[in-house]
VEXBA-51232 format. One record per atom (N, C-alpha, C, O): atom name; z, y, x. Coordinates in steps of 0.02 Angstrom, whole numbers. Each point is the difference from the previous one (the first is absolute). Example, Ala and Ser with C-alpha at 12.3 -4.5 7.8 and 13.67 -1.06 7.14 Angstrom:
BEGIN
[r N [390 -284 660]]
[r CA [0 59 -45]]
[r C [0 60 45]]
[r O [33 -1 52]]
[r N [-69 54 -70]]
[r CA [3 59 42]]
[r C [37 55 -39]]
[r O [8 55 25]]
END
This chain:
BEGIN
[r N [2917 1401 357]]
[r CA [-53 32 -33]]
[r C [-62 3 14]]
[r O [-47 -13 -38]]
[r N [44 36 112]]
[r CA [-64 15 28]]
[r C [-25 -75 15]]
[r O [-61 -10 0]]
[r N [108 -48 13]]
[r CA [-20 -58 6]]
[r C [-44 -31 -51]]
[r O [-54 -28 12]]
[r N [82 34 -72]]
[r CA [-33 -17 -63]]
[r C [-63 29 -9]]
[r O [-47 -33 -24]]
[r N [39 101 44]]
[r CA [-61 35 -13]]
[r C [-48 -29 51]]
[r O [-60 -8 -13]]
[r N [83 -6 67]]
[r CA [-49 -30 55]]
[r C [-26 -71 -19]]
[r O [-58 -19 11]]
[r N [112 -21 -43]]
[r CA [-19 -69 -23]]
[r C [-57 6 -54]]
[r O [-54 -30 1]]
[r N [81 81 -55]]
[r CA [-62 5 -60]]
[r C [-57 27 17]]
[r O [-49 -7 -36]]
[r N [46 50 105]]
[r CA [-59 31 23]]
[r C [-44 -56 20]]
[r O [-60 -1 -13]]
[r N [95 -51 51]]
[r CA [-37 -55 26]]
[r C [-17 -48 -46]]
[r O [-48 -35 16]]
[r N [76 24 -69]]
[r CA [-24 -41 -57]]
[r C [-51 33 -30]]
[r O [-48 -34 -19]]
[r N [49 91 10]]
[r CA [-61 40 -37]]
[r C [-64 -11 38]]
[r O [-52 -19 -28]]
[r N [58 35 103]]
[r CA [-57 -12 41]]
[r C [-21 -61 -9]]
[r O [-59 -3 -14]]
[r N [91 -52 19]]
[r CA [-12 -74 -1]]
[r C [-48 -11 -71]]
[r O [-59 -17 -2]]
[r N [102 33 -53]]
[r CA [-40 2 -65]]
[r C [-66 20 -3]]
[r O [-47 -34 -22]]
[r N [42 99 50]]
[r CA [-52 42 2]]
[r C [-61 -36 38]]
[r O [-59 3 -17]]
[r N [84 -33 68]]
[r CA [-49 -40 49]]
[r C [-25 -59 -34]]
[r O [-60 -11 -3]]
[r N [107 -28 -23]]
[r CA [-14 -61 -49]]
[r C [-56 14 -48]]
[r O [-53 -31 -4]]
[r N [73 87 -36]]
[r CA [-54 27 -56]]
[r C [-59 10 33]]
[r O [-47 -35 -19]]
[r N [37 75 63]]
[r CA [-61 21 31]]
[r C [-38 -68 22]]
[r O [-59 -14 -10]]
[r N [108 -25 42]]
[r CA [-36 -63 28]]
[r C [-29 -53 -54]]
[r O [-49 -36 7]]
[r N [93 42 -65]]
[r CA [-26 -33 -69]]
[r C [-60 26 -24]]
[r O [-44 -39 -15]]
[r N [35 103 9]]
[r CA [-47 39 -26]]
[r C [-69 -16 34]]
[r O [-52 -14 -30]]
[r N [61 20 109]]
[r CA [-60 -27 35]]
[r C [-20 -71 -3]]
[r O [-59 -17 0]]
[r N [111 -25 -2]]
[r CA [-26 -67 -15]]
[r C [-37 -14 -60]]
[r O [-49 -37 -1]]
[r N [73 67 -52]]
[r CA [-29 -6 -67]]
[r C [-61 30 -5]]
[r O [-46 -29 -28]]
[r N [40 88 55]]
[r CA [-62 33 7]]
[r C [-55 -44 30]]
[r O [-55 -16 -23]]
[r N [85 0 81]]
[r CA [-51 -44 44]]
[r C [-30 -73 -36]]
[r O [-57 -23 1]]
[r N [109 2 -27]]
[r CA [-5 -64 -46]]
[r C [-60 10 -56]]
[r O [-51 -34 -6]]
[r N [70 81 -27]]
[r CA [-51 25 -65]]
[r C [-71 17 32]]
[r O [-52 -17 -29]]
[r N [51 49 87]]
[r CA [-62 25 28]]
[r C [-42 -73 11]]
[r O [-52 -15 -29]]
[r N [87 -23 77]]
[r CA [-28 -64 12]]
[r C [-18 -41 -61]]
[r O [-57 -23 -5]]
[r N [107 13 -48]]
[r CA [-20 -32 -57]]
[r C [-65 21 -26]]
[r O [-44 -41 -12]]
[r N [34 117 2]]
[r CA [-59 29 -34]]
[r C [-56 -20 40]]
[r O [-48 -26 -28]]
[r N [46 35 94]]
[r CA [-53 -30 36]]
[r C [-18 -68 11]]
[r O [-57 -19 12]]
[r N [110 -18 -16]]
[r CA [-10 -75 -16]]
[r C [-42 -19 -60]]
[r O [-45 -41 0]]
[r N [67 77 -51]]
[r CA [-31 -15 -69]]
[r C [-66 22 1]]
[r O [-41 -31 -33]]
[r N [23 80 65]]
[r CA [-65 23 7]]
[r C [-49 -50 36]]
[r O [-60 -7 -15]]
[r N [94 -26 62]]
[r CA [-41 -51 42]]
[r C [-12 -52 -42]]
[r O [-58 -23 -2]]
[r N [110 -5 -38]]
[r CA [-7 -58 -44]]
[r C [-53 8 -61]]
[r O [-35 -44 -24]]
[r N [38 113 4]]
[r CA [-43 13 -51]]
[r C [-75 1 24]]
[r O [-47 -23 -33]]
[r N [44 52 93]]
[r CA [-64 1 37]]
[r C [-28 -82 14]]
[r O [-57 -20 -8]]
[r N [108 -13 29]]
[r CA [-24 -71 9]]
[r C [-25 -36 -64]]
[r O [-45 -42 2]]
[r N [79 63 -63]]
[r CA [-24 -35 -61]]
[r C [-81 21 -11]]
[r O [-42 -38 -24]]
[r N [29 105 45]]
[r CA [-70 13 -13]]
[r C [-45 -33 39]]
[r O [-57 -9 -20]]
[r N [83 -14 89]]
[r CA [-40 -35 43]]
[r C [-18 -64 -22]]
[r O [-58 -19 5]]
[r N [114 -24 -35]]
[r CA [-1 -56 -27]]
[r C [-47 -2 -58]]
[r O [-41 -45 -6]]
[r N [48 95 -36]]
[r CA [-47 -2 -58]]
[r C [-73 -3 14]]
[r O [-38 -38 -30]]
[r N [19 80 78]]
[r CA [-70 1 23]]
[r C [-15 -73 33]]
[r O [-50 -31 -18]]
[r N [88 10 59]]
[r CA [-18 -63 30]]
[r C [-4 -60 -52]]
[r O [-40 -46 7]]
[r N [85 49 -58]]
[r CA [1 -45 -61]]
[r C [-70 2 -45]]
[r O [-28 -49 -22]]
[r N [7 116 14]]
[r CA [-57 13 -32]]
[r C [-58 -37 43]]
[r O [-34 -42 -30]]
[r N [24 53 87]]
[r CA [-44 -33 41]]
[r C [3 -77 0]]
[r O [-52 -34 1]]
[r N [113 8 -1]]
[r CA [1 -78 -7]]
[r C [-22 -32 -60]]
[r O [-23 -56 -8]]
[r N [37 117 -47]]
[r CA [-22 -23 -56]]
[r C [-80 -12 -10]]
[r O [-26 -51 -25]]
[r N [-8 105 50]]
[r CA [-74 0 1]]
[r C [-35 -65 29]]
[r O [-49 -28 -25]]
[r N [86 7 89]]
[r CA [-26 -50 46]]
[r C [-25 -67 -50]]
[r O [-58 -19 8]]
[r N [92 -9 -47]]
[r CA [-23 -64 -27]]
[r C [-65 18 -39]]
[r O [-48 -39 7]]
[r N [42 91 -45]]
[r CA [-67 28 -36]]
[r C [-51 4 44]]
[r O [-53 -29 -13]]
[r N [59 66 71]]
[r CA [-35 16 52]]
[r C [-32 -74 29]]
[r O [-60 -9 7]]
[r N [102 -33 4]]
[r CA [-18 -71 32]]
[r C [-48 -34 -44]]
[r O [-54 -22 19]]
[r N [80 19 -87]]
[r CA [-33 -36 -48]]
[r C [-71 33 -19]]
[r O [-50 -34 -12]]
[r N [50 98 11]]
[r CA [-65 31 -12]]
[r C [-55 -14 61]]
[r O [-58 -15 -13]]
[r N [80 21 74]]
[r CA [-41 -23 59]]
[r C [-19 -74 -8]]
[r O [-59 -16 2]]
[r N [110 -32 -10]]
[r CA [-24 -67 -6]]
[r C [-46 -9 -60]]
[r O [-33 -52 2]]
[r N [24 90 -51]]
[r CA [-33 -14 -56]]
[r C [-71 22 16]]
[r O [-48 -27 -28]]
[r N [41 80 76]]
[r CA [-70 27 16]]
[r C [-26 -29 58]]
[r O [-57 -21 4]]
[r N [102 18 44]]
[r CA [-26 -16 70]]
[r C [28 -72 22]]
[r O [60 -13 -5]]
[r N [-106 -32 29]]
[r CA [23 -57 16]]
[r C [7 -5 74]]
[r O [-34 -41 30]]
[r N [74 80 1]]
[r CA [9 7 69]]
[r C [51 -54 32]]
[r O [23 -49 -30]]
[r N [-13 67 89]]
[r CA [55 -57 32]]
[r C [65 10 -39]]
[r O [24 54 -16]]
[r N [0 -111 6]]
[r CA [69 -9 -40]]
[r C [56 26 39]]
[r O [47 29 -28]]
[r N [-50 -39 96]]
[r CA [63 25 36]]
[r C [18 83 5]]
[r O [52 25 21]]
[r N [-99 0 -41]]
[r CA [4 76 -2]]
[r C [42 16 -70]]
[r O [52 32 9]]
[r N [-65 -47 -66]]
[r CA [44 12 -52]]
[r C [60 -35 -7]]
[r O [48 22 -31]]
[r N [-52 -84 64]]
[r CA [63 -41 14]]
[r C [54 35 35]]
[r O [58 -3 -19]]
[r N [-82 43 81]]
[r CA [46 32 31]]
[r C [25 62 -29]]
[r O [53 25 18]]
[r N [-93 2 -68]]
[r CA [28 66 -35]]
[r C [56 -30 -48]]
[r O [54 29 -4]]
[r N [-65 -81 -26]]
[r CA [49 -37 -48]]
[r C [66 -7 36]]
[r O [53 23 -21]]
[r N [-64 -66 90]]
[r CA [63 -14 34]]
[r C [38 69 23]]
[r O [61 5 -6]]
[r N [-98 43 32]]
[r CA [25 55 12]]
[r C [44 39 -53]]
[r O [54 29 11]]
[r N [-88 -35 -73]]
[r CA [40 33 -55]]
[r C [60 -47 -12]]
[r O [55 28 -9]]
[r N [-58 -89 7]]
[r CA [58 -45 -11]]
[r C [58 2 50]]
[r O [58 -17 -12]]
[r N [-84 42 79]]
[r CA [46 30 45]]
[r C [42 52 -15]]
[r O [61 -1 9]]
[r N [-94 50 -32]]
[r CA [26 65 -33]]
[r C [56 -19 -47]]
[r O [56 25 4]]
[r N [-75 -72 -48]]
[r CA [39 -14 -56]]
[r C [70 -29 19]]
[r O [52 4 -31]]
[r N [-64 -36 94]]
[r CA [71 -35 29]]
[r C [52 61 34]]
[r O [60 -10 8]]
[r N [-86 61 6]]
[r CA [48 55 26]]
[r C [20 49 -47]]
[r O [37 47 15]]
[r N [-59 -55 -72]]
[r CA [22 51 -56]]
[r C [50 -34 -49]]
[r O [14 -60 -3]]
[r N [8 109 -34]]
[r CA [55 -23 -49]]
[r C [66 -2 31]]
[r O [14 48 35]]
[r N [31 -96 -41]]
[r CA [66 9 21]]
[r C [3 7 75]]
[r O [49 31 21]]
[r N [-89 -51 18]]
[r CA [2 4 73]]
[r C [-8 75 21]]
[r O [23 18 54]]
[r N [-57 27 -99]]
[r CA [-7 65 14]]
[r C [58 45 -21]]
[r O [-3 59 16]]
[r N [52 -79 -47]]
[r CA [46 43 -38]]
[r C [31 47 41]]
[r O [20 53 -24]]
[r N [-11 -68 89]]
[r CA [24 47 54]]
[r C [-37 20 51]]
[r O [25 19 53]]
[r N [-94 -22 -63]]
[r CA [-40 -1 57]]
[r C [-8 63 31]]
[r O [-25 2 56]]
[r N [45 56 -86]]
[r CA [5 69 42]]
[r C [57 2 42]]
[r O [7 48 38]]
[r N [41 -104 -43]]
[r CA [55 -2 48]]
[r C [-10 -53 47]]
[r O [41 -6 46]]
[r N [-96 -39 -52]]
[r CA [4 -64 33]]
[r C [-67 13 46]]
[r O [-54 -10 -29]]
[r N [50 29 91]]
[r CA [-67 1 35]]
[r C [-34 -55 5]]
[r O [-61 4 -1]]
[r N [94 -70 7]]
[r CA [-40 -68 4]]
[r C [-31 -6 -66]]
[r O [-58 -20 -1]]
[r N [87 34 -52]]
[r CA [-33 -16 -65]]
[r C [-59 52 -10]]
[r O [-48 -17 -36]]
[r N [48 78 63]]
[r CA [-35 45 -14]]
[r C [-68 -12 46]]
[r O [-57 16 -17]]
[r N [73 -46 73]]
[r CA [-68 -16 42]]
[r C [-38 -66 -23]]
[r O [-59 -11 12]]
[r N [110 -35 -53]]
[r CA [-32 -62 -35]]
[r C [-46 34 -56]]
[r O [-59 -17 -10]]
[r N [85 56 -19]]
[r CA [-51 34 -62]]
[r C [-59 25 17]]
[r O [-53 -11 -29]]
[r N [64 55 93]]
[r CA [-65 37 25]]
[r C [-46 -50 39]]
[r O [-60 13 4]]
[r N [82 -63 20]]
[r CA [-41 -49 30]]
[r C [-33 -43 -54]]
[r O [-59 -15 6]]
[r N [90 0 -50]]
[r CA [-23 -36 -64]]
[r C [-64 53 -31]]
[r O [-57 -19 -9]]
[r N [77 75 0]]
[r CA [-60 37 -36]]
[r C [-58 24 55]]
[r O [-58 17 -15]]
[r N [82 -20 70]]
[r CA [-54 11 67]]
[r C [-41 -53 -8]]
[r O [-60 14 2]]
[r N [75 -73 -11]]
[r CA [-35 -63 3]]
[r C [-49 -4 -69]]
[r O [-56 -25 0]]
[r N [84 48 -47]]
[r CA [-48 9 -69]]
[r C [-49 37 9]]
[r O [-57 -19 -12]]
[r N [75 95 39]]
[r CA [-58 52 16]]
[r C [-44 -30 44]]
[r O [-60 11 -9]]
[r N [77 -51 60]]
[r CA [-54 -28 47]]
[r C [-49 -52 -42]]
[r O [-62 0 2]]
[r N [104 -46 -42]]
[r CA [-48 -45 -42]]
[r C [-37 36 -45]]
[r O [-59 -17 -1]]
[r N [74 61 -36]]
[r CA [-43 38 -47]]
[r C [-57 34 44]]
[r O [-55 9 -26]]
[r N [64 6 78]]
[r CA [-51 40 48]]
[r C [-47 -54 18]]
[r O [-61 11 1]]
[r N [85 -66 14]]
[r CA [-48 -63 23]]
[r C [-38 -12 -60]]
[r O [-61 -2 9]]
[r N [86 -8 -81]]
[r CA [-32 -15 -55]]
[r C [-49 51 -6]]
[r O [-57 -24 -8]]
[r N [60 86 8]]
[r CA [-46 45 -14]]
[r C [-57 10 49]]
[r O [-52 31 -15]]
[r N [63 -59 81]]
[r CA [-62 0 39]]
[r C [-40 -56 -12]]
[r O [-60 1 14]]
[r N [94 -56 -42]]
[r CA [-47 -62 -30]]
[r C [-40 27 -54]]
[r O [-60 -10 -3]]
[r N [88 40 -34]]
[r CA [-27 21 -66]]
[r C [-58 44 3]]
[r O [-39 -2 -48]]
[r N [25 48 108]]
[r CA [-40 33 21]]
[r C [-77 -39 -5]]
[r O [-53 30 -9]]
[r N [60 -100 15]]
[r CA [-63 -39 2]]
[r C [-26 -14 -58]]
[r O [-53 -31 -5]]
[r N [91 56 -53]]
[r CA [-16 -17 -65]]
[r C [-14 55 -45]]
[r O [43 23 -38]]
[r N [-108 1 41]]
[r CA [-8 61 -48]]
[r C [13 2 -71]]
[r O [13 48 -36]]
[r N [-17 -114 22]]
[r CA [9 -10 -85]]
[r C [71 12 -20]]
[r O [17 5 -58]]
[r N [23 -2 109]]
[r CA [69 16 -15]]
[r C [7 72 -18]]
[r O [31 24 -47]]
[r N [-70 7 98]]
[r CA [1 78 -22]]
[r C [-29 23 -67]]
[r O [8 59 -17]]
[r N [-38 -100 -17]]
[r CA [-23 11 -65]]
[r C [36 -24 -63]]
[r O [-11 10 -60]]
[r N [57 -44 93]]
[r CA [46 -41 -60]]
[r C [54 57 -16]]
[r O [34 25 45]]
[r N [-29 -7 -104]]
[r CA [44 60 -35]]
[r C [75 -19 11]]
[r O [43 43 13]]
[r N [-32 -95 -18]]
[r CA [77 -19 6]]
[r C [22 1 74]]
[r O [58 12 16]]
[r N [-114 -26 34]]
[r CA [28 7 67]]
[r C [5 72 19]]
[r O [49 21 31]]
[r N [-102 20 -49]]
[r CA [7 70 16]]
[r C [72 38 -26]]
[r O [33 43 29]]
[r N [-25 -72 -88]]
[r CA [67 38 -31]]
[r C [61 -31 49]]
[r O [42 42 16]]
[r N [-35 -95 5]]
[r CA [47 -41 43]]
[r C [-5 47 57]]
[r O [49 32 19]]
[r N [-110 -28 11]]
[r CA [-10 41 62]]
[r C [33 65 -3]]
[r O [41 17 43]]
[r N [-58 21 -95]]
[r CA [21 65 -7]]
[r C [79 3 -5]]
[r O [36 42 26]]
[r N [-19 -90 -62]]
[r CA [86 -9 -11]]
[r C [38 -9 79]]
[r O [48 32 22]]
[r N [-82 -78 7]]
[r CA [35 -22 64]]
[r C [-7 55 44]]
[r O [49 13 35]]
[r N [-111 29 -29]]
[r CA [-5 58 50]]
[r C [55 46 -27]]
[r O [39 24 40]]
[r N [-34 -12 -103]]
[r CA [62 55 -13]]
[r C [49 -18 13]]
[r O [38 40 27]]
[r N [-14 -113 -41]]
[r CA [66 -20 28]]
[r C [15 5 66]]
[r O [57 12 19]]
[r N [-100 -19 16]]
[r CA [1 -1 78]]
[r C [16 81 15]]
[r O [45 17 38]]
[r N [-83 22 -68]]
[r CA [21 61 11]]
[r C [72 31 -11]]
[r O [30 37 38]]
[r N [-7 -64 -107]]
[r CA [61 18 -11]]
[r C [52 -31 29]]
[r O [55 27 1]]
[r N [-65 -89 28]]
[r CA [44 -38 55]]
[r C [6 42 59]]
[r O [56 7 23]]
[r N [-109 22 7]]
[r CA [4 41 60]]
[r C [44 58 -26]]
[r O [45 15 38]]
[r N [-50 17 -89]]
[r CA [41 64 -16]]
[r C [70 -21 -10]]
[r O [47 36 19]]
[r N [-39 -86 -46]]
[r CA [71 -17 -15]]
[r C [47 -19 61]]
[r O [59 14 9]]
[r N [-103 -49 31]]
[r CA [22 -17 69]]
[r C [16 62 40]]
[r O [47 -1 40]]
[r N [-89 58 -48]]
[r CA [19 56 35]]
[r C [54 33 -23]]
[r O [39 23 42]]
[r N [-26 -13 -108]]
[r CA [54 13 -34]]
[r C [68 -28 25]]
[r O [49 32 19]]
[r N [-58 -102 -25]]
[r CA [64 -30 16]]
[r C [18 9 80]]
[r O [59 -4 17]]
[r N [-104 15 27]]
[r CA [19 20 60]]
[r C [36 66 10]]
[r O [46 10 40]]
[r N [-75 39 -84]]
[r CA [35 74 -6]]
[r C [70 -4 -28]]
[r O [44 40 17]]
[r N [-32 -95 -63]]
[r CA [72 1 -31]]
[r C [35 -30 52]]
[r O [53 28 12]]
[r N [-65 -82 26]]
[r CA [27 -35 48]]
[r C [14 45 54]]
[r O [55 -5 27]]
[r N [-102 54 -4]]
[r CA [12 40 52]]
[r C [56 61 -20]]
[r O [33 29 44]]
[r N [-26 -14 -111]]
[r CA [44 57 -15]]
[r C [79 -38 7]]
[r O [51 25 24]]
[r N [-59 -86 -49]]
[r CA [63 -44 -1]]
[r C [21 -8 84]]
[r O [54 21 23]]
[r N [-91 -45 6]]
[r CA [22 -20 72]]
[r C [13 61 30]]
[r O [49 -3 37]]
[r N [-82 72 -41]]
[r CA [19 57 34]]
[r C [68 15 -15]]
[r O [42 8 44]]
[r N [-31 -4 -110]]
[r CA [73 21 -24]]
[r C [49 -45 21]]
[r O [56 22 12]]
[r N [-71 -88 -3]]
[r CA [51 -61 22]]
[r C [21 12 73]]
[r O [56 -6 24]]
[r N [-114 25 7]]
[r CA [13 -10 82]]
[r C [21 73 22]]
[r O [1 17 59]]
[r N [16 27 -111]]
[r CA [24 71 23]]
[r C [74 -3 -6]]
[r O [28 -36 -42]]
[r N [6 76 86]]
[r CA [71 3 12]]
[r C [33 51 -50]]
[r O [-27 55 -5]]
[r N [76 -66 -29]]
[r CA [42 -63 3]]
[r C [-12 -53 -43]]
[r O [37 -48 -9]]
[r N [-101 61 -22]]
[r CA [-7 -54 -59]]
[r C [-19 -75 34]]
[r O [1 -51 -34]]
[r N [-18 50 99]]
[r CA [-10 -69 33]]
[r C [68 -34 2]]
[r O [6 -60 -13]]
[r N [48 103 32]]
[r CA [68 -30 0]]
[r C [21 -24 -64]]
[r O [33 -52 4]]
[r N [-41 76 -63]]
[r CA [21 -16 -56]]
[r C [-28 -60 -24]]
[r O [30 -50 -21]]
[r N [-115 62 27]]
[r CA [-42 -65 -23]]
[r C [27 -65 39]]
[r O [9 -53 -29]]
[r N [2 62 92]]
[r CA [15 -63 41]]
[r C [69 -24 -22]]
[r O [14 -58 13]]
[r N [29 96 -43]]
[r CA [63 -17 -21]]
[r C [-5 -31 -69]]
[r O [46 -36 -21]]
[r N [-103 47 -18]]
[r CA [-13 -36 -65]]
[r C [-34 -63 10]]
[r O [-12 -34 -50]]
[r N [-7 13 109]]
[r CA [-37 -54 15]]
[r C [-64 -11 -23]]
[r O [-40 44 15]]
[r N [18 -91 -46]]
[r CA [-73 -23 -14]]
[r C [-30 44 -65]]
[r O [-59 8 -13]]
[r N [114 19 -23]]
[r CA [-12 41 -63]]
[r C [-56 49 12]]
[r O [-40 8 -46]]
[r N [35 22 96]]
[r CA [-49 54 21]]
[r C [-32 -15 78]]
[r O [6 37 49]]
[r N [-39 -95 -52]]
[r CA [-24 -18 69]]
[r C [-78 39 4]]
[r O [-32 23 -48]]
[r N [17 -22 104]]
[r CA [-64 32 11]]
[r C [-59 -30 -39]]
[r O [-7 -60 -10]]
[r N [-38 113 -12]]
[r CA [-69 -36 -39]]
[r C [-51 -21 45]]
[r O [-2 22 58]]
[r N [-42 -62 -81]]
[r CA [-52 -16 37]]
[r C [-57 38 -5]]
[r O [8 47 -39]]
[r N [-63 -51 65]]
[r CA [-56 38 -12]]
[r C [-62 -50 0]]
[r O [0 -48 38]]
[r N [-56 63 -85]]
[r CA [-57 -38 3]]
[r C [-37 29 66]]
[r O [3 58 19]]
[r N [-37 -109 9]]
[r CA [-43 20 63]]
[r C [-65 -31 -13]]
[r O [-6 -49 -36]]
[r N [-50 83 72]]
[r CA [-65 -24 -10]]
[r C [-4 -71 29]]
[r O [38 -19 44]]
[r N [-83 -15 -68]]
[r CA [-13 -70 18]]
[r C [-38 7 79]]
[r O [-37 46 16]]
[r N [53 -90 17]]
[r CA [-23 6 59]]
[r C [-81 10 11]]
[r O [-35 -44 -25]]
[r N [8 86 52]]
[r CA [-72 8 2]]
[r C [-29 44 -65]]
[r O [-59 17 -7]]
[r N [111 -3 -35]]
[r CA [-22 42 -55]]
[r C [29 69 -15]]
[r O [60 6 -12]]
[r N [-103 48 12]]
[r CA [27 69 -9]]
[r C [8 19 -66]]
[r O [26 55 -11]]
[r N [-46 -95 -39]]
[r CA [25 26 -71]]
[r C [1 -57 -36]]
[r O [-13 -53 29]]
[r N [29 55 -98]]
[r CA [3 -57 -46]]
[r C [-68 -32 -15]]
[r O [-47 39 -8]]
[r N [36 -103 4]]
[r CA [-60 -26 -8]]
[r C [-35 25 -68]]
[r O [32 10 -51]]
[r N [-104 -2 58]]
[r CA [-35 30 -60]]
[r C [-54 -66 -18]]
[r O [-17 -42 41]]
[r N [0 47 -104]]
[r CA [-42 -47 -15]]
[r C [-78 34 -16]]
[r O [-10 39 -47]]
[r N [-37 -60 91]]
[r CA [-60 30 -1]]
[r C [-57 -51 -4]]
[r O [-4 -56 25]]
[r N [-36 88 -60]]
[r CA [-59 -40 -19]]
[r C [-71 38 15]]
[r O [-53 -28 -14]]
END
């Protein structure tokens, strides 16, 4: 009789341990999933703002070309940079928050477009008639506003990535996350471009 009581006691302890372990794993999974979805949601906001900027570029280039007859290679560089951005979007960015290489390609393409836009604006300084053009002034305001929103959304993305990464790397979450494989891989961060302390701004 005592033997059976001992066996049942051991089984009870095992079942209890399994239940507690299952609850810990389930709780950890749910928390990681919540943080992961927050990162993906914030990434969508980043993409929205970058897409808004990309949509403004053709109108900006056409307006500049229509008013100022300056060196062709300047606005060609902007158009090419925008085309490069298009190549790294879409299906290639489906899992970008889990793929550091894809994330880096995206960031480099966007950085190239920012640089090309900055060069365009420097050249535009030589053409006062552009500043008097109503369409150009409206585009200038929209691009400047978009650049500010991009900076904000990048900051928020980094914050959500940090929250995820902090949780993922804590114990015992790191053990469970590693066991789950790439489902909950570490999230990347946006970094300032080399030589830049802040997001590019359009100034006239």
